[in-house]
C-alpha positions in Angstrom: -0.6 8.4 -24.3 -3.1 8.0 -21.5 -6.0 8.1 -24.2 -4.1 5.5 -26.1 -4.0 3.4 -23.1 -7.6 3.7 -22.4 -8.6 3.1 -26.0 -6.5 0.0 -26.2 -8.5 -1.3 -23.3 -11.9 -0.3 -24.8 -10.8 -2.0 -28.1 -9.8 -5.2 -26.3 -11.9 -5.6 -23.2 -11.3 -9.3 -22.9 -7.5 -9.4 -23.3 -4.7 -9.2 -20.7 -2.5 -6.3 -20.9 0.9 -6.6 -18.9 2.8 -3.4 -18.1 6.0 -2.2 -16.3 7.1 1.1 -15.2 10.2 2.4 -13.2 8.5 5.1 -11.3 11.5 6.5 -9.2 9.7 6.6 -6.0 6.0 5.6 -5.6 5.1 7.3 -2.3 4.1 10.6 -3.9 2.9 9.3 -7.3 0.4 6.5 -6.3 -2.7 8.6 -6.7 -1.4 9.5 -10.3 -0.6 5.9 -11.1 -4.1 4.8 -10.1 -5.6 7.5 -12.2 -3.7 6.5 -15.3 -3.4 2.7 -14.8 -6.5 1.5 -12.9 -8.5 -0.5 -15.1 -6.4 -0.5 -18.2 -3.5 -2.6 -17.2 -4.1 -6.1 -15.9 -0.7 -7.1 -14.4 1.5 -4.2 -13.6 5.1 -4.3 -12.3 6.4 -1.0 -10.7 10.2 -1.0 -10.1 12.3 1.5 -8.2 9.6 2.0 -5.5 11.9 3.4 -2.9 9.8 2.0 0.1 10.5 0.4 3.3 8.4 -1.4 5.9 7.3 2.1 7.4 4.8 2.2 4.5 1.9 -0.1 5.2 0.3 -2.4 2.5 -3.0 -0.8 2.7 -1.4 2.6 1.5 -1.0 1.0 -2.0 -4.2 -0.8 -2.6 -5.6 -0.2 -6.1 -9.3 -0.6 -6.7 -9.9 -3.9 -8.8 -6.5 -5.4 -7.8 -5.3 -7.8 -5.2 -3.2 -6.7 -2.5 0.1 -5.9 -4.3 3.1 -8.3 -3.8 6.1 -6.1 -3.0 10.0 -6.5 -2.5 11.3 -3.4 -0.7 14.9 -2.3 -0.6 15.0 1.1 1.2 13.6 4.6 0.7 16.7 5.6 -1.2 16.6 3.1 -4.0 15.3 -0.1 -5.5 12.1 -2.1 -4.7 9.4 -3.8 -6.7 5.6 -3.9 -6.4 3.4 -6.1 -8.6 -0.5 -5.4 -9.0 -2.5 -8.1 -10.3 -6.3 -7.9 -11.2 -8.2 -9.3 -8.4 -10.0 -12.1 -10.6 -6.7 -13.5 -11.8 -5.5 -16.6 -10.1 -1.8 -16.3 -9.0 0.6 -17.5 -6.4 4.0 -16.2 -5.3 6.6 -18.9 -5.9 9.1 -19.0 -2.9 10.6 -22.4 -3.5 13.5 -21.5 -5.6 17.3 -21.0 -5.7 18.5 -18.2 -3.3 18.5 -14.8 -5.1 19.0 -12.5 -2.0 21.8 -10.6 -4.0 19.3 -9.5 -6.6 15.9 -7.6 -6.7 13.6 -10.3 -8.3 10.6 -12.5 -7.5 8.6 -15.2 -9.4 4.9 -15.4 -9.8 2.7 -18.1 -11.2 -0.2 -16.7 -13.3 -2.9 -19.3 -13.9 -4.9 -18.3 -17.0 -7.6 -21.0 -17.6 -5.7 -24.1 -18.5 -2.4 -22.4 -19.2 0.1 -21.4 -16.6 2.6 -18.6 -17.0 5.9 -18.2 -15.0 6.3 -14.5 -14.5 9.6 -13.0 -13.3 9.7 -9.4 -12.0 13.3 -7.9 -11.8 15.2 -4.6 -11.1 18.9 -4.3 -11.9 20.1 -1.1 -10.3 23.5 -0.7 -12.2 24.9 -1.8 -15.6 27.9 -3.3 -14.0 25.6 -5.6 -12.0 24.0 -7.3 -14.9 26.1 -10.4 -15.2 25.6 -11.3 -11.5 21.9 -10.6 -12.0 21.4 -12.8 -15.0 23.4 -15.5 -13.3 20.9 -15.5 -10.5 18.1 -15.6 -13.0 19.6 -18.6 -14.8 19.7 -20.6 -11.6 16.1 -19.9 -10.7 15.0 -20.4 -14.4 16.7 -23.8 -14.5 14.8 -24.9 -11.6 11.3 -23.6 -12.9 11.5 -24.6 -16.5 10.7 -28.1 -15.8 7.5 -26.9 -14.4 6.5 -24.1 -16.9 6.4 -23.9 -20.6 5.4 -20.2 -20.8 7.7 -17.6 -19.4 7.4 -13.7 -19.2 10.1 -11.7 -17.7 9.6 -7.9 -17.0 11.6 -5.2 -15.3 14.4 -2.6 -15.7 17.5 -4.4 -16.5 19.6 -1.1 -16.9 20.9 -2.9 -20.0 19.8 -3.0 -23.6 19.0 -6.4 -25.1 21.9 -6.0 -27.5 24.5 -6.3 -24.6 26.5 -9.5 -24.9 25.3 -10.9 -21.4 21.7 -10.2 -22.3 22.1 -11.7 -25.9 23.6 -14.8 -24.5 20.9 -15.1 -21.8 18.2 -14.7 -24.3 19.8 -17.0 -26.9 20.2 -19.8 -24.3 16.5 -19.7 -23.4 15.2 -18.9 -26.7 13.8 -15.6 -25.4 12.7 -12.7 -27.5 12.4 -8.9 -26.4 8.8 -7.6 -27.1 9.9 -3.9 -26.6 11.8 -2.3 -29.4 11.5 1.4 -28.8 13.6 3.5 -26.5 12.0 3.3 -22.7 14.5 5.6 -20.9 15.5 9.1 -21.8 18.0 9.9 -19.1 20.3 10.9 -21.9 17.9 12.7 -24.4 20.3 12.6 -27.1 20.8 9.0 -26.8 17.9 7.2 -25.2 18.0 3.6 -24.3 15.7 0.5 -24.2 16.3 -1.0 -21.0 12.9 -1.5 -19.6 12.1 -4.9 -21.0 9.4 -7.4 -21.5 11.0 -10.8 -22.6 9.3 -14.1 -23.3 9.8 -17.4 -24.9 6.4 -17.2 -26.5 6.5 -14.0 -28.5 3.7 -15.1 -30.9 1.4 -15.0 -27.9 1.7 -11.3 -27.4 0.6 -8.2 -29.6 0.4 -4.3 -29.3 3.9 -4.2 -27.4 4.9 -0.6 -27.0 6.2 2.2 -24.9 3.9 5.1 -23.5 5.0 8.4 -21.9 2.5 8.7 -19.1 4.4 11.4 -17.1 4.8 8.9 -14.2 8.6 8.8 -14.1 11.4 11.2 -14.6 12.9 9.4 -17.5 11.1 6.2 -18.0 8.0 5.2 -20.2 5.5 2.7 -19.5 6.2 -0.6 -21.4 3.1 -2.8 -22.3 2.2 -5.8 -24.2 -1.2 -7.7 -24.7 -1.8 -11.4 -24.5 -3.6 -12.6 -27.7 -5.8 -15.1 -25.9 -9.0 -14.0 -24.1 -9.4 -14.0 -20.4 -12.9 -12.5 -19.6 -13.3 -10.7 -16.4 -14.9 -12.8 -13.9 -18.1 -12.0 -12.1 -17.6 -10.8 -8.5 -18.2 -13.4 -5.9 -20.7 -12.4 -3.3 -19.7 -13.7 0.2 -22.5 -13.4 3.0 -21.3 -13.0 6.6 -23.5 -13.1 9.7 -23.5 -9.8 11.6 -22.4 -10.5 15.1 -22.7 -7.1 16.5 -26.0 -7.9 18.0 -25.6 -11.8 18.3 -28.0 -13.5 20.7 -27.1 -17.1 21.5 -30.7 -17.9 22.4 -32.3 -16.3 19.4 -29.9 -18.1 17.3 -30.7 -21.3 19.0 -34.5 -20.7 18.3 -34.1 -19.9 14.8 -32.0 -23.0 14.1 -34.7 -25.2 15.9 -37.5 -23.6 13.8 -35.4 -24.2 10.4 -34.7 -27.8 11.5 -38.3 -28.4 12.4 -39.4 -27.3 8.9 -37.1 -29.8 7.4 -38.3 -32.5 9.9 -34.9 -32.7 11.5 -34.6 -32.8 15.3 -31.6 -31.9 17.6 -31.4 -35.5 18.5 -30.4 -36.3 14.9 -27.3 -34.8 15.6 -26.3 -36.7 18.7 
């Protein structure tokens, strides 16, 4: 499956790949996650990270990605972490209806002239699904006046055929991109509970599930945006080295540069 993911990236270097995996504790799997994901998935949601604030942000920096946005619960369960390629403009949306009872956050992804509303979710138990969706509904009702394109990713612990899920999707005209089983906790009856849902299904392709050996029961779910988003050239930012800074030397150099341009210090007074 790893070869499949790398090959998908090689065949489509200018497409954006979105992914999600329930990793069931990130702390001892981060190196393996980097090895298998780095450079191949552009926007990756990791659920059930099982972290708290004793784990510093720098511990989970992935090369080529911005500082991950995370929502911790505790070391025993839950938690979300989102990795976004460092040249993709985004912002965390904090102004929304209170959803402190669920694990969820919203991100705006700015792709050229098109903006996407990305919802990242983890629903820990089946019997919590109605409350989880009710909170999502309140937030979507607020955001949908501002965003036409919606993508929802996460582990819902519930299949799309569930009555609550079906009603939710029908109301917002959402379609599930993932069709195959994603969780093999019950090997004889695997379930599709790690979902990628959108109101723009024709905008995506190559939606699938991959077993990367990162989780105990869950596979990596991915989908690819059809439109191109070429990787931006890195920005070079120059900084003055103040280690051996000399006020006098800096003044002399400044006067020298100004004199070349026929500008005197008096012009600034």
